[in-house]
N, CA, C and O atoms as a Maestro MAE file, in Angstrom:
{
 s_m_m2io_version
 :::
 2.0.0
}

f_m_ct {
 s_m_title
 :::
 protein
 m_atom[312] {
  # First column is atom index #
  i_m_mmod_type
  r_m_x_coord
  r_m_y_coord
  r_m_z_coord
  i_m_residue_number
  s_m_chain_name
  s_m_pdb_residue_name
  s_m_pdb_atom_name
  i_m_atomic_number
  :::
  1 25 103.444 164.118 82.462 1 A "MET " " N  " 7
  2 3 102.757 163.502 81.350 1 A "MET " " CA " 6
  3 2 102.904 161.986 81.470 1 A "MET " " C  " 6
  4 15 104.001 161.471 81.683 1 A "MET " " O  " 8
  5 25 101.792 161.290 81.333 2 A "LYS " " N  " 7
  6 3 101.795 159.831 81.454 2 A "LYS " " CA " 6
  7 2 102.249 159.200 80.148 2 A "LYS " " C  " 6
  8 15 101.777 159.559 79.070 2 A "LYS " " O  " 8
  9 25 103.169 158.260 80.262 3 A "ARG " " N  " 7
  10 3 103.646 157.534 79.081 3 A "ARG " " CA " 6
  11 2 102.687 156.401 78.750 3 A "ARG " " C  " 6
  12 15 102.075 155.818 79.646 3 A "ARG " " O  " 8
  13 25 102.554 156.089 77.468 4 A "PRO " " N  " 7
  14 3 101.705 154.941 77.110 4 A "PRO " " CA " 6
  15 2 102.331 153.650 77.621 4 A "PRO " " C  " 6
  16 15 103.554 153.514 77.674 4 A "PRO " " O  " 8
  17 25 101.484 152.719 77.989 5 A "SER " " N  " 7
  18 3 101.969 151.413 78.441 5 A "SER " " CA " 6
  19 2 102.615 150.678 77.281 5 A "SER " " C  " 6
  20 15 102.148 150.776 76.146 5 A "SER " " O  " 8
  21 25 103.685 149.943 77.553 6 A "PRO " " N  " 7
  22 3 104.296 149.160 76.469 6 A "PRO " " CA " 6
  23 2 103.358 148.047 76.033 6 A "PRO " " C  " 6
  24 15 102.541 147.565 76.817 6 A "PRO " " O  " 8
  25 25 103.482 147.651 74.799 7 A "ALA " " N  " 7
  26 3 102.666 146.545 74.275 7 A "ALA " " CA " 6
  27 2 103.064 145.257 74.991 7 A "ALA " " C  " 6
  28 15 104.246 145.043 75.261 7 A "ALA " " O  " 8
  29 25 102.107 144.410 75.297 8 A "PRO " " N  " 7
  30 3 102.451 143.152 75.966 8 A "PRO " " CA " 6
  31 2 103.220 142.230 75.026 8 A "PRO " " C  " 6
  32 15 103.023 142.257 73.811 8 A "PRO " " O  " 8
  33 25 104.096 141.416 75.604 9 A "SER " " N  " 7
  34 3 104.845 140.453 74.793 9 A "SER " " CA " 6
  35 2 104.085 139.134 74.680 9 A "SER " " C  " 6
  36 15 104.399 138.309 73.822 9 A "SER " " O  " 8
  37 25 103.091 138.929 75.538 10 A "ALA " " N  " 7
  38 3 102.246 137.733 75.503 10 A "ALA " " CA " 6
  39 2 101.001 138.019 76.337 10 A "ALA " " C  " 6
  40 15 100.996 138.914 77.183 10 A "ALA " " O  " 8
  41 25 99.952 137.248 76.085 11 A "LEU " " N  " 7
  42 3 98.700 137.398 76.826 11 A "LEU " " CA " 6
  43 2 98.215 136.039 77.319 11 A "LEU " " C  " 6
  44 15 98.403 135.015 76.661 11 A "LEU " " O  " 8
  45 25 97.595 136.056 78.475 12 A "ALA " " N  " 7
  46 3 96.884 134.887 78.979 12 A "ALA " " CA " 6
  47 2 95.449 135.326 79.234 12 A "ALA " " C  " 6
  48 15 95.206 136.319 79.919 12 A "ALA " " O  " 8
  49 25 94.512 134.586 78.685 13 A "VAL " " N  " 7
  50 3 93.098 134.842 78.911 13 A "VAL " " CA " 6
  51 2 92.579 133.665 79.714 13 A "VAL " " C  " 6
  52 15 92.627 132.522 79.258 13 A "VAL " " O  " 8
  53 25 92.083 133.946 80.908 14 A "VAL " " N  " 7
  54 3 91.572 132.895 81.778 14 A "VAL " " CA " 6
  55 2 90.064 133.067 81.895 14 A "VAL " " C  " 6
  56 15 89.573 134.129 82.277 14 A "VAL " " O  " 8
  57 25 89.347 132.012 81.564 15 A "ILE " " N  " 7
  58 3 87.888 132.035 81.598 15 A "ILE " " CA " 6
  59 2 87.415 131.087 82.689 15 A "ILE " " C  " 6
  60 15 87.553 129.871 82.556 15 A "ILE " " O  " 8
  61 25 86.856 131.635 83.774 16 A "PRO " " N  " 7
  62 3 86.289 130.749 84.784 16 A "PRO " " CA " 6
  63 2 84.963 130.195 84.280 16 A "PRO " " C  " 6
  64 15 84.163 130.929 83.699 16 A "PRO " " O  " 8
  65 25 84.730 128.926 84.494 17 A "ALA " " N  " 7
  66 3 83.511 128.310 83.960 17 A "ALA " " CA " 6
  67 2 82.999 127.231 84.902 17 A "ALA " " C  " 6
  68 15 83.756 126.382 85.373 17 A "ALA " " O  " 8
  69 25 81.707 127.280 85.163 18 A "HIS " " N  " 7
  70 3 81.032 126.211 85.910 18 A "HIS " " CA " 6
  71 2 79.813 125.801 85.099 18 A "HIS " " C  " 6
  72 15 78.813 126.516 85.053 18 A "HIS " " O  " 8
  73 25 79.910 124.644 84.464 19 A "ASN " " N  " 7
  74 3 78.813 124.132 83.626 19 A "ASN " " CA " 6
  75 2 78.369 125.167 82.585 19 A "ASN " " C  " 6
  76 15 77.201 125.552 82.520 19 A "ASN " " O  " 8
  77 25 79.328 125.598 81.784 20 A "GLU " " N  " 7
  78 3 79.088 126.628 80.776 20 A "GLU " " CA " 6
  79 2 79.096 126.072 79.360 20 A "GLU " " C  " 6
  80 15 79.426 126.795 78.420 20 A "GLU " " O  " 8
  81 25 78.743 124.817 79.190 21 A "ALA " " N  " 7
  82 3 78.812 124.182 77.871 21 A "ALA " " CA " 6
  83 2 78.019 124.950 76.813 21 A "ALA " " C  " 6
  84 15 78.428 125.001 75.653 21 A "ALA " " O  " 8
  85 25 76.910 125.537 77.195 22 A "HIS " " N  " 7
  86 3 76.082 126.252 76.210 22 A "HIS " " CA " 6
  87 2 76.642 127.627 75.877 22 A "HIS " " C  " 6
  88 15 76.510 128.081 74.740 22 A "HIS " " O  " 8
  89 25 77.262 128.296 76.837 23 A "GLU " " N  " 7
  90 3 77.752 129.656 76.629 23 A "GLU " " CA " 6
  91 2 79.203 129.725 76.156 23 A "GLU " " C  " 6
  92 15 79.599 130.691 75.504 23 A "GLU " " O  " 8
  93 25 79.985 128.713 76.479 24 A "LEU " " N  " 7
  94 3 81.423 128.753 76.208 24 A "LEU " " CA " 6
  95 2 81.774 128.908 74.733 24 A "LEU " " C  " 6
  96 15 82.678 129.685 74.427 24 A "LEU " " O  " 8
  97 25 81.120 128.220 73.801 25 A "PRO " " N  " 7
  98 3 81.492 128.408 72.392 25 A "PRO " " CA " 6
  99 2 81.362 129.863 71.932 25 A "PRO " " C  " 6
  100 15 82.219 130.354 71.196 25 A "PRO " " O  " 8
  101 25 80.308 130.554 72.353 26 A "ASP " " N  " 7
  102 3 80.155 131.962 71.963 26 A "ASP " " CA " 6
  103 2 81.256 132.825 72.574 26 A "ASP " " C  " 6
  104 15 81.771 133.736 71.927 26 A "ASP " " O  " 8
  105 25 81.611 132.531 73.821 27 A "ALA " " N  " 7
  106 3 82.677 133.299 74.473 27 A "ALA " " CA " 6
  107 2 84.015 133.088 73.768 27 A "ALA " " C  " 6
  108 15 84.760 134.042 73.545 27 A "ALA " " O  " 8
  109 25 84.313 131.851 73.423 28 A "LEU " " N  " 7
  110 3 85.581 131.567 72.746 28 A "LEU " " CA " 6
  111 2 85.596 132.123 71.323 28 A "LEU " " C  " 6
  112 15 86.639 132.562 70.840 28 A "LEU " " O  " 8
  113 25 84.457 132.108 70.659 29 A "ALA " " N  " 7
  114 3 84.370 132.704 69.319 29 A "ALA " " CA " 6
  115 2 84.579 134.211 69.403 29 A "ALA " " C  " 6
  116 15 85.271 134.787 68.563 29 A "ALA " " O  " 8
  117 25 83.993 134.852 70.401 30 A "ALA " " N  " 7
  118 3 84.175 136.301 70.575 30 A "ALA " " CA " 6
  119 2 85.633 136.631 70.873 30 A "ALA " " C  " 6
  120 15 86.154 137.642 70.403 30 A "ALA " " O  " 8
  121 25 86.286 135.782 71.649 31 A "LEU " " N  " 7
  122 3 87.707 135.988 71.929 31 A "LEU " " CA " 6
  123 2 88.527 135.907 70.651 31 A "LEU " " C  " 6
  124 15 89.421 136.725 70.432 31 A "LEU " " O  " 8
  125 25 88.231 134.932 69.812 32 A "ARG " " N  " 7
  126 3 88.950 134.823 68.527 32 A "ARG " " CA " 6
  127 2 88.784 136.086 67.692 32 A "ARG " " C  " 6
  128 15 89.744 136.572 67.094 32 A "ARG " " O  " 8
  129 25 87.575 136.612 67.651 33 A "VAL " " N  " 7
  130 3 87.335 137.850 66.900 33 A "VAL " " CA " 6
  131 2 88.154 138.993 67.500 33 A "VAL " " C  " 6
  132 15 88.800 139.745 66.771 33 A "VAL " " O  " 8
  133 25 88.127 139.123 68.814 34 A "ALA " " N  " 7
  134 3 88.865 140.198 69.480 34 A "ALA " " CA " 6
  135 2 90.361 140.100 69.199 34 A "ALA " " C  " 6
  136 15 91.040 141.116 69.056 34 A "ALA " " O  " 8
  137 25 90.867 138.878 69.121 35 A "LEU " " N  " 7
  138 3 92.307 138.702 68.903 35 A "LEU " " CA " 6
  139 2 92.724 138.973 67.464 35 A "LEU " " C  " 6
  140 15 93.914 138.961 67.149 35 A "LEU " " O  " 8
  141 25 91.756 139.215 66.591 36 A "ARG " " N  " 7
  142 3 92.091 139.618 65.220 36 A "ARG " " CA " 6
  143 2 92.375 141.116 65.122 36 A "ARG " " C  " 6
  144 15 92.757 141.613 64.063 36 A "ARG " " O  " 8
  145 25 92.189 141.826 66.224 37 A "HIS " " N  " 7
  146 3 92.453 143.265 66.230 37 A "HIS " " CA " 6
  147 2 93.910 143.499 65.843 37 A "HIS " " C  " 6
  148 15 94.788 142.755 66.279 37 A "HIS " " O  " 8
  149 25 94.179 144.515 65.034 38 A "PRO " " N  " 7
  150 3 95.551 144.748 64.583 38 A "PRO " " CA " 6
  151 2 96.569 144.899 65.717 38 A "PRO " " C  " 6
  152 15 97.726 144.512 65.555 38 A "PRO " " O  " 8
  153 25 96.167 145.445 66.838 39 A "GLU " " N  " 7
  154 3 97.120 145.621 67.939 39 A "GLU " " CA " 6
  155 2 97.473 144.303 68.627 39 A "GLU " " C  " 6
  156 15 98.432 144.245 69.397 39 A "GLU " " O  " 8
  157 25 96.712 143.255 68.357 40 A "ALA " " N  " 7
  158 3 97.014 141.939 68.928 40 A "ALA " " CA " 6
  159 2 97.876 141.104 67.983 40 A "ALA " " C  " 6
  160 15 98.315 140.013 68.346 40 A "ALA " " O  " 8
  161 25 98.115 141.602 66.790 41 A "ALA " " N  " 7
  162 3 98.875 140.839 65.795 41 A "ALA " " CA " 6
  163 2 100.265 140.487 66.323 41 A "ALA " " C  " 6
  164 15 101.001 141.344 66.812 41 A "ALA " " O  " 8
  165 25 100.593 139.229 66.213 42 A "GLY " " N  " 7
  166 3 101.926 138.769 66.599 42 A "GLY " " CA " 6
  167 2 102.112 138.542 68.091 42 A "GLY " " C  " 6
  168 15 103.187 138.122 68.518 42 A "GLY " " O  " 8
  169 25 101.089 138.810 68.889 43 A "VAL " " N  " 7
  170 3 101.210 138.601 70.338 43 A "VAL " " CA " 6
  171 2 100.737 137.183 70.653 43 A "VAL " " C  " 6
  172 15 99.589 136.842 70.367 43 A "VAL " " O  " 8
  173 25 101.603 136.352 71.237 44 A "PRO " " N  " 7
  174 3 101.173 135.002 71.604 44 A "PRO " " CA " 6
  175 2 100.080 135.070 72.667 44 A "PRO " " C  " 6
  176 15 100.160 135.866 73.603 44 A "PRO " " O  " 8
  177 25 99.063 134.230 72.513 45 A "VAL " " N  " 7
  178 3 97.944 134.204 73.448 45 A "VAL " " CA " 6
  179 2 97.704 132.767 73.908 45 A "VAL " " C  " 6
  180 15 97.641 131.843 73.096 45 A "VAL " " O  " 8
  181 25 97.573 132.598 75.200 46 A "VAL " " N  " 7
  182 3 97.198 131.319 75.783 46 A "VAL " " CA " 6
  183 2 95.818 131.504 76.393 46 A "VAL " " C  " 6
  184 15 95.605 132.407 77.203 46 A "VAL " " O  " 8
  185 25 94.890 130.653 76.006 47 A "THR " " N  " 7
  186 3 93.549 130.685 76.577 47 A "THR " " CA " 6
  187 2 93.418 129.511 77.532 47 A "THR " " C  " 6
  188 15 93.685 128.363 77.175 47 A "THR " " O  " 8
  189 25 93.004 129.820 78.745 48 A "VAL " " N  " 7
  190 3 92.845 128.802 79.783 48 A "VAL " " CA " 6
  191 2 91.398 128.842 80.253 48 A "VAL " " C  " 6
  192 15 90.878 129.907 80.586 48 A "VAL " " O  " 8
  193 25 90.756 127.694 80.281 49 A "VAL " " N  " 7
  194 3 89.421 127.587 80.854 49 A "VAL " " CA " 6
  195 2 89.570 126.862 82.186 49 A "VAL " " C  " 6
  196 15 90.041 125.727 82.244 49 A "VAL " " O  " 8
  197 25 89.158 127.541 83.254 50 A "ALA " " N  " 7
  198 3 89.156 126.942 84.583 50 A "ALA " " CA " 6
  199 2 87.787 126.306 84.776 50 A "ALA " " C  " 6
  200 15 86.818 126.981 85.121 50 A "ALA " " O  " 8
  201 25 87.722 125.013 84.552 51 A "ALA " " N  " 7
  202 3 86.465 124.269 84.643 51 A "ALA " " CA " 6
  203 2 86.216 123.923 86.109 51 A "ALA " " C  " 6
  204 15 86.786 122.975 86.649 51 A "ALA " " O  " 8
  205 25 85.361 124.708 86.729 52 A "ASP " " N  " 7
  206 3 85.131 124.643 88.171 52 A "ASP " " CA " 6
  207 2 84.036 123.632 88.513 52 A "ASP " " C  " 6
  208 15 82.847 123.944 88.454 52 A "ASP " " O  " 8
  209 25 84.454 122.430 88.869 53 A "ALA " " N  " 7
  210 3 83.531 121.364 89.288 53 A "ALA " " CA " 6
  211 2 82.428 121.136 88.257 53 A "ALA " " C  " 6
  212 15 81.264 120.964 88.620 53 A "ALA " " O  " 8
  213 25 82.785 121.132 86.993 54 A "CYS " " N  " 7
  214 3 81.793 120.978 85.923 54 A "CYS " " CA " 6
  215 2 81.284 119.543 85.845 54 A "CYS " " C  " 6
  216 15 82.032 118.580 86.016 54 A "CYS " " O  " 8
  217 25 79.994 119.436 85.583 55 A "THR " " N  " 7
  218 3 79.377 118.125 85.387 55 A "THR " " CA " 6
  219 2 78.818 118.002 83.972 55 A "THR " " C  " 6
  220 15 78.112 117.045 83.654 55 A "THR " " O  " 8
  221 25 79.137 118.974 83.134 56 A "ASP " " N  " 7
  222 3 78.696 118.942 81.742 56 A "ASP " " CA " 6
  223 2 79.919 118.816 80.834 56 A "ASP " " C  " 6
  224 15 80.969 118.357 81.285 56 A "ASP " " O  " 8
  225 25 79.809 119.203 79.594 57 A "THR " " N  " 7
  226 3 80.898 119.042 78.620 57 A "THR " " CA " 6
  227 2 81.759 120.294 78.465 57 A "THR " " C  " 6
  228 15 82.405 120.479 77.433 57 A "THR " " O  " 8
  229 25 81.771 121.146 79.478 58 A "THR " " N  " 7
  230 3 82.570 122.375 79.407 58 A "THR " " CA " 6
  231 2 84.017 122.088 79.033 58 A "THR " " C  " 6
  232 15 84.548 122.719 78.120 58 A "THR " " O  " 8
  233 25 84.663 121.160 79.712 59 A "ALA " " N  " 7
  234 3 86.086 120.875 79.456 59 A "ALA " " CA " 6
  235 2 86.298 120.359 78.038 59 A "ALA " " C  " 6
  236 15 87.262 120.750 77.380 59 A "ALA " " O  " 8
  237 25 85.428 119.502 77.565 60 A "ALA " " N  " 7
  238 3 85.567 118.962 76.207 60 A "ALA " " CA " 6
  239 2 85.414 120.074 75.165 60 A "ALA " " C  " 6
  240 15 86.139 120.103 74.171 60 A "ALA " " O  " 8
  241 25 84.486 120.968 75.395 61 A "ILE " " N  " 7
  242 3 84.293 122.083 74.456 61 A "ILE " " CA " 6
  243 2 85.512 122.986 74.466 61 A "ILE " " C  " 6
  244 15 85.973 123.419 73.409 61 A "ILE " " O  " 8
  245 25 86.039 123.274 75.643 62 A "ALA " " N  " 7
  246 3 87.241 124.105 75.738 62 A "ALA " " CA " 6
  247 2 88.393 123.465 74.972 62 A "ALA " " C  " 6
  248 15 89.115 124.148 74.247 62 A "ALA " " O  " 8
  249 25 88.562 122.169 75.130 63 A "ALA " " N  " 7
  250 3 89.625 121.452 74.421 63 A "ALA " " CA " 6
  251 2 89.402 121.514 72.910 63 A "ALA " " C  " 6
  252 15 90.350 121.709 72.150 63 A "ALA " " O  " 8
  253 25 88.166 121.351 72.481 64 A "HIS " " N  " 7
  254 3 87.843 121.419 71.057 64 A "HIS " " CA " 6
  255 2 88.257 122.773 70.460 64 A "HIS " " C  " 6
  256 15 88.694 122.837 69.311 64 A "HIS " " O  " 8
  257 25 88.121 123.838 71.232 65 A "TRP " " N  " 7
  258 3 88.482 125.184 70.780 65 A "TRP " " CA " 6
  259 2 89.966 125.482 70.976 65 A "TRP " " C  " 6
  260 15 90.423 126.577 70.649 65 A "TRP " " O  " 8
  261 25 90.718 124.525 71.502 66 A "GLY " " N  " 7
  262 3 92.163 124.710 71.648 66 A "GLY " " CA " 6
  263 2 92.592 125.372 72.937 66 A "GLY " " C  " 6
  264 15 93.750 125.769 73.066 66 A "GLY " " O  " 8
  265 25 91.697 125.500 73.886 67 A "ALA " " N  " 7
  266 3 92.055 126.115 75.164 67 A "ALA " " CA " 6
  267 2 92.737 125.091 76.068 67 A "ALA " " C  " 6
  268 15 92.463 123.893 76.001 67 A "ALA " " O  " 8
  269 25 93.620 125.591 76.900 68 A "ALA " " N  " 7
  270 3 94.159 124.753 77.969 68 A "ALA " " CA " 6
  271 2 93.075 124.665 79.037 68 A "ALA " " C  " 6
  272 15 92.286 125.595 79.206 68 A "ALA " " O  " 8
  273 25 93.040 123.562 79.747 69 A "ILE " " N  " 7
  274 3 91.984 123.353 80.727 69 A "ILE " " CA " 6
  275 2 92.600 123.065 82.080 69 A "ILE " " C  " 6
  276 15 93.512 122.249 82.211 69 A "ILE " " O  " 8
  277 25 92.081 123.753 83.082 70 A "VAL " " N  " 7
  278 3 92.410 123.445 84.468 70 A "VAL " " CA " 6
  279 2 91.097 122.994 85.089 70 A "VAL " " C  " 6
  280 15 90.163 123.783 85.234 70 A "VAL " " O  " 8
  281 25 91.035 121.716 85.455 71 A "GLU " " N  " 7
  282 3 89.804 121.191 86.048 71 A "GLU " " CA " 6
  283 2 89.912 121.294 87.565 71 A "GLU " " C  " 6
  284 15 90.802 120.714 88.187 71 A "GLU " " O  " 8
  285 25 88.986 122.043 88.134 72 A "LEU " " N  " 7
  286 3 88.959 122.261 89.566 72 A "LEU " " CA " 6
  287 2 87.893 121.328 90.161 72 A "LEU " " C  " 6
  288 15 86.756 121.311 89.689 72 A "LEU " " O  " 8
  289 25 88.249 120.571 91.173 73 A "PRO " " N  " 7
  290 3 87.280 119.643 91.762 73 A "PRO " " CA " 6
  291 2 86.257 120.382 92.620 73 A "PRO " " C  " 6
  292 15 86.477 121.516 93.046 73 A "PRO " " O  " 8
  293 25 85.148 119.716 92.857 74 A "ALA " " N  " 7
  294 3 84.145 120.260 93.756 74 A "ALA " " CA " 6
  295 2 84.727 120.272 95.162 74 A "ALA " " C  " 6
  296 15 85.480 119.370 95.528 74 A "ALA " " O  " 8
  297 25 84.389 121.276 95.945 75 A "PRO " " N  " 7
  298 3 84.904 121.290 97.313 75 A "PRO " " CA " 6
  299 2 84.360 120.102 98.106 75 A "PRO " " C  " 6
  300 15 83.220 119.678 97.914 75 A "PRO " " O  " 8
  301 25 85.180 119.588 98.980 76 A "THR " " N  " 7
  302 3 84.758 118.480 99.825 76 A "THR " " CA " 6
  303 2 84.383 119.037 101.177 76 A "THR " " C  " 6
  304 15 84.964 120.022 101.632 76 A "THR " " O  " 8
  305 25 83.434 118.427 101.807 77 A "SER " " N  " 7
  306 3 83.045 118.898 103.139 77 A "SER " " CA " 6
  307 2 84.080 118.441 104.151 77 A "SER " " C  " 6
  308 15 84.682 117.376 104.013 77 A "SER " " O  " 8
  309 25 84.272 119.245 105.145 78 A "ALA " " N  " 7
  310 3 85.291 118.954 106.171 78 A "ALA " " CA " 6
  311 2 84.784 118.004 107.204 78 A "ALA " " C  " 6
  312 15 85.513 117.656 108.134 78 A "ALA " " O  " 8
  :::
 }
 m_bond[311] {
  # First column is bond index #
  i_m_from
  i_m_to
  i_m_order
  :::
  1 1 2 1
  2 2 3 1
  3 3 4 2
  4 3 5 1
  5 5 6 1
  6 6 7 1
  7 7 8 2
  8 7 9 1
  9 9 10 1
  10 10 11 1
  11 11 12 2
  12 11 13 1
  13 13 14 1
  14 14 15 1
  15 15 16 2
  16 15 17 1
  17 17 18 1
  18 18 19 1
  19 19 20 2
  20 19 21 1
  21 21 22 1
  22 22 23 1
  23 23 24 2
  24 23 25 1
  25 25 26 1
  26 26 27 1
  27 27 28 2
  28 27 29 1
  29 29 30 1
  30 30 31 1
  31 31 32 2
  32 31 33 1
  33 33 34 1
  34 34 35 1
  35 35 36 2
  36 35 37 1
  37 37 38 1
  38 38 39 1
  39 39 40 2
  40 39 41 1
  41 41 42 1
  42 42 43 1
  43 43 44 2
  44 43 45 1
  45 45 46 1
  46 46 47 1
  47 47 48 2
  48 47 49 1
  49 49 50 1
  50 50 51 1
  51 51 52 2
  52 51 53 1
  53 53 54 1
  54 54 55 1
  55 55 56 2
  56 55 57 1
  57 57 58 1
  58 58 59 1
  59 59 60 2
  60 59 61 1
  61 61 62 1
  62 62 63 1
  63 63 64 2
  64 63 65 1
  65 65 66 1
  66 66 67 1
  67 67 68 2
  68 67 69 1
  69 69 70 1
  70 70 71 1
  71 71 72 2
  72 71 73 1
  73 73 74 1
  74 74 75 1
  75 75 76 2
  76 75 77 1
  77 77 78 1
  78 78 79 1
  79 79 80 2
  80 79 81 1
  81 81 82 1
  82 82 83 1
  83 83 84 2
  84 83 85 1
  85 85 86 1
  86 86 87 1
  87 87 88 2
  88 87 89 1
  89 89 90 1
  90 90 91 1
  91 91 92 2
  92 91 93 1
  93 93 94 1
  94 94 95 1
  95 95 96 2
  96 95 97 1
  97 97 98 1
  98 98 99 1
  99 99 100 2
  100 99 101 1
  101 101 102 1
  102 102 103 1
  103 103 104 2
  104 103 105 1
  105 105 106 1
  106 106 107 1
  107 107 108 2
  108 107 109 1
  109 109 110 1
  110 110 111 1
  111 111 112 2
  112 111 113 1
  113 113 114 1
  114 114 115 1
  115 115 116 2
  116 115 117 1
  117 117 118 1
  118 118 119 1
  119 119 120 2
  120 119 121 1
  121 121 122 1
  122 122 123 1
  123 123 124 2
  124 123 125 1
  125 125 126 1
  126 126 127 1
  127 127 128 2
  128 127 129 1
  129 129 130 1
  130 130 131 1
  131 131 132 2
  132 131 133 1
  133 133 134 1
  134 134 135 1
  135 135 136 2
  136 135 137 1
  137 137 138 1
  138 138 139 1
  139 139 140 2
  140 139 141 1
  141 141 142 1
  142 142 143 1
  143 143 144 2
  144 143 145 1
  145 145 146 1
  146 146 147 1
  147 147 148 2
  148 147 149 1
  149 149 150 1
  150 150 151 1
  151 151 152 2
  152 151 153 1
  153 153 154 1
  154 154 155 1
  155 155 156 2
  156 155 157 1
  157 157 158 1
  158 158 159 1
  159 159 160 2
  160 159 161 1
  161 161 162 1
  162 162 163 1
  163 163 164 2
  164 163 165 1
  165 165 166 1
  166 166 167 1
  167 167 168 2
  168 167 169 1
  169 169 170 1
  170 170 171 1
  171 171 172 2
  172 171 173 1
  173 173 174 1
  174 174 175 1
  175 175 176 2
  176 175 177 1
  177 177 178 1
  178 178 179 1
  179 179 180 2
  180 179 181 1
  181 181 182 1
  182 182 183 1
  183 183 184 2
  184 183 185 1
  185 185 186 1
  186 186 187 1
  187 187 188 2
  188 187 189 1
  189 189 190 1
  190 190 191 1
  191 191 192 2
  192 191 193 1
  193 193 194 1
  194 194 195 1
  195 195 196 2
  196 195 197 1
  197 197 198 1
  198 198 199 1
  199 199 200 2
  200 199 201 1
  201 201 202 1
  202 202 203 1
  203 203 204 2
  204 203 205 1
  205 205 206 1
  206 206 207 1
  207 207 208 2
  208 207 209 1
  209 209 210 1
  210 210 211 1
  211 211 212 2
  212 211 213 1
  213 213 214 1
  214 214 215 1
  215 215 216 2
  216 215 217 1
  217 217 218 1
  218 218 219 1
  219 219 220 2
  220 219 221 1
  221 221 222 1
  222 222 223 1
  223 223 224 2
  224 223 225 1
  225 225 226 1
  226 226 227 1
  227 227 228 2
  228 227 229 1
  229 229 230 1
  230 230 231 1
  231 231 232 2
  232 231 233 1
  233 233 234 1
  234 234 235 1
  235 235 236 2
  236 235 237 1
  237 237 238 1
  238 238 239 1
  239 239 240 2
  240 239 241 1
  241 241 242 1
  242 242 243 1
  243 243 244 2
  244 243 245 1
  245 245 246 1
  246 246 247 1
  247 247 248 2
  248 247 249 1
  249 249 250 1
  250 250 251 1
  251 251 252 2
  252 251 253 1
  253 253 254 1
  254 254 255 1
  255 255 256 2
  256 255 257 1
  257 257 258 1
  258 258 259 1
  259 259 260 2
  260 259 261 1
  261 261 262 1
  262 262 263 1
  263 263 264 2
  264 263 265 1
  265 265 266 1
  266 266 267 1
  267 267 268 2
  268 267 269 1
  269 269 270 1
  270 270 271 1
  271 271 272 2
  272 271 273 1
  273 273 274 1
  274 274 275 1
  275 275 276 2
  276 275 277 1
  277 277 278 1
  278 278 279 1
  279 279 280 2
  280 279 281 1
  281 281 282 1
  282 282 283 1
  283 283 284 2
  284 283 285 1
  285 285 286 1
  286 286 287 1
  287 287 288 2
  288 287 289 1
  289 289 290 1
  290 290 291 1
  291 291 292 2
  292 291 293 1
  293 293 294 1
  294 294 295 1
  295 295 296 2
  296 295 297 1
  297 297 298 1
  298 298 299 1
  299 299 300 2
  300 299 301 1
  301 301 302 1
  302 302 303 1
  303 303 304 2
  304 303 305 1
  305 305 306 1
  306 306 307 1
  307 307 308 2
  308 307 309 1
  309 309 310 1
  310 310 311 1
  311 311 312 2
  :::
 }
}
């Protein structure tokens, strides 16, 4: 018989984003709604947006919503 998995003690949600300024607010709002689920109560959550070579306001929007931001540079040619 399989045992149920233990409840997590913390969560990290990582959202990869490349120029997602228009879509990111809806995604972060949906995450907030999901985290209101009773089983998420009391579980610390860190939201990280990986801003992948963004040239728009993705990082600023992520910061406005309280997410941590990791800005990834555009790849350089060799």
